[in-house]
N, C-alpha and C positions, 0 to 999 in steps of 0.2 A: 303435354297436357294442356297447354295454353290454347291450342287449336280446338280441343274438345269443349272447353268452357265457352269459347267464343261461339261455337256452333249452338250450344245450349241457349246462350243469350239471344242469338238471332231467332232461333226456333220459338223461344218464349215471347219475344217481341212480335213475331209474325202471328202467333196464336192470340195474343192480346188484341192485335189490330183486327184479326178475323172475328173474334168474339164481339168487338165493338161494333162491327158491321151488322151483326144480327140485331143489335139494339135499334137499328133503323126501323125494323118492322114493329117495334113496340111504341113508336112515337104517337102521341095523341091526335095530331092533326097533320094535314098535308104540309102546311107551312113549317111546323116544327120538324117534320121529317126531312124537308128540303135543307133546312138550316143544319140539322144533324149531319146529313150526308155531305154537305159542304165542308164541315169541320173534319169529318172522317176522311174525306178525299184529300184534304190538305195534309193531314197526319200521314196517310198512306203514301202519298207521292213524295214526302220528305223522309220516309223511313229508311232509305238506302237499301231496301230489300227488293231486288228486282222482280221476283214473282208477285209481291204485293203491289208494286208500282204498275205492273201489267194488268192486274185485276182492277185497280183504280182507273186506269186509262180505258179499260173495257166498259166500266160502269159510266165513265164520262161520255163515251161514244153512244151509250144508250140512256142518257140522263133522263130524257122526257118519259121514256117507257118506265124507268125505275120509279120516278116520282108518281106516274099515273097508276102504277101498281098500288101505291099507298092510298090513292084516292078511291080506287075501285076494288081492291083486294081480290083480283081475279088472277088465277094462274093457269098454266096449260097442262096441269096434271091429268085431266081427263083425255086431252088430246094425246099425250105421251102414252097413256095406257092403251088407247085405241091403236095407236101406231105399233105398239109392242105386240098386240094381238094379231094385227095384219102381217107384221114381219114374221111372227111364228108360223102363221098359216102359209106364208110364202116359202119358208124353209121346209116345212113339213111336206108340202106338195112337190118341192123341187121343180117348180115352174108350172105354168098354166099354158094351155094351148093358145089362148088368145088373151089380149088385154081385157076384153069384155068379161071373160071368165074370172080373171083376177079381181076386177072391179066388183063384180057380183059377190065374190067371196069376201071382199073388203066390207061390204054392207052386211052380209049374213052373219059373219063371225062376231063382231062387236055387238050386234043386235040379238045374239044368242038365238038366232033362227035356225031351222033345219032345212 
């Protein structure tokens, strides 16, 4: 049973670190957000939880973009939605005769044109 409780402790610790990362988005200013993210990064990299450390390193490699999100609050949700529609059209058609036809459908479908 000792292995089971150890697993629960690691899971709980990982979950707390994950929840703490979401607090980054609630910070009142860019400077506060960057300070918060630095503290979170230090906690995550010293957690001895390999998946958490990998996430922290990924955030570190995209540090400027992560901080700039806080300054501009822009995400790529619309782009992902458009890509999803285009991929669905591609799958539905099972291929287009030419690249031009595929590009044309890429414009028509998200624009809800006929």
